[in-house]
N, C-alpha and C positions, 0 to 999 in steps of 0.2 A: 786454813785447816787448823783445828784445835788439836793439841796433843792429847792422846788417849790417857786415861788414868792409869796408874801403875798396876792396877789389878786387871787391866785390859791390854791386849796386844793387837796391833794392827797387822792383819794378814795381807791386805790388798788395798788399793785405792782405785776408784773409778776414773778412767781417763777419757771416757767419751761413750757415745751411743754406737751401736752396731746394728745396721738395718733399720726397718720401720716397726718391728714387732716388740720393742721394749728391751732387747738385749743390750748389755753394756760391755765395753772393753775394760779390762782390768790390768793394772800393773801389780803383779803378785809378788809377795815377799816370803812365801812359804812353799815348801816342797809338796805338801799334801793339802792344798787349799780345798779341793773337792770333797775331802772327808768331813768338812764342817758344813752344817746345814742351816745354822742360825747365826745371824750377825747383828751387831749393834743392839744388844740387849733384847733380841727377839723382834726388832723392827723390820728385819729383812730375812726372808726365807729363801734359800737357794733351791731352785728347781733343777738347774742343769749347769754344767760348766764343761768347756772344751778348749783345746788349744787353738789359738788364732795366729795370724801372721805377726802380730805385734803384742804378744802377751796372751791373755786368756779372754774368752768370750763367756759371759754368764747371763743367766736368766733368773730373775727374782720374782716370786709370786706377786709382790706388791708393785712391780714396775710393768705397766701394761702397754705402753706405746713409746714411740721415739721421743716425744716431748718429755715424758717422765724420765726416760733414760738420760736425755741431755741435762735435765735438772739435777741428776745425780753426780755429774762431773765434779771431781774433787772430794767426793765422799770417801772417808776412810772406813773400811770394813773391819770391825774389831770383834774379838772373841774374849771370853774370860781367860785370864792367865791359867786358872785351874784346869781348863780343858786342854791345855797343851801337854805334849809328852814330856817326861822328865829329860833334863839335859845330861849328856855324857860329859866326862872330863874334857875340857878344852872347847866345849860348845858354848854358845851364848845367843841370846836374842838381841838383835840390833837395838831395840828399845832400851835395853839395859846398859849398852855401851855409849850410845849417843848422849852427850851431856856430861860424861865423866870428866873430871879434872885429869890432866896429863902431867906427869913428872918424868924426868929422865932417870936413868939408872944411876946418875951422879947425884940425884936428889933435887935437881933444879926444877922449879915449877915452870912448865912450858906453856900450857894453855888448856883447851877444852876440845873434846871430840865433837865435831859438828855434823859429820855424815859418814856413812859407810857405803862404798860402791863396790861393784864386782864387775870387772871387765872381761871375765872368763877364766882367769887364773887364780881366783880366790878373792876374799874380801880385802879391801884397801880402806884403811882408816884415814879420814880427812880431819886434820887438827888445825884449829885456829890458834895461833900464838897469842900470848897475853899482849894487850896494847902497850905501846911505847910512846911516850911524849904525846898523849892524847890522840894518837893515830891508831886506827884499828890494826890488830895483829894480822900478819900475813898467814896464809894457809899453806900447809904442806901435807903430803900423803906418805903413809908407811904401810907396808903389807902387814896383814894380821897373821904373822907367822912368829914363831917363838924367837927367831933371831932378832926380830925388830921389836916385838912386844912380848917380853919374857913373862909378864904377869899382869893381871887385872883382877879387880874385885868390885864390890858394889860401890866403892868410894872413889877409886882412881884407876888409871891405866898407866902402866910404866913402859916407856919407850927407851930402847937401847940408845945411849947418848950419841953414838955415831950417826944414827938415823935422824936425830933431832938437830944436828949441827946446821947452822945457817950458811 
């Protein structure tokens, strides 16, 4: 998968086919996915979307059978950033946080944000520590709550030092 441009935001990814009629299963990263009708610069037109057992089931006008749906596996569904609603204080788009440099509240450079997960109790930031002695840095997770992440901006994410201790 290639990373979307900064003026695009990924709302979902196709994880497989559903049935024989061209529907696809989606892993959705947005609360209001169904309100968007055009994806990937107009290449895909959403006809319908509904909840499924494992994410969302969608039908696109351009995908007419199971073979075409299977070929979509791994396709990221993007929309222009300008089409997204404005953010409230404390809100963020995952795409803006992933890749940020991480420092502690003590000012120590820690590493980089590599993933954001949500296991049901809120977002959890996965951070890869800076490499040491040519060995890849170990990863650790912190909750995306003010006690653990008191601030972030377009350039860096600050983690409370006690959460970053090894």
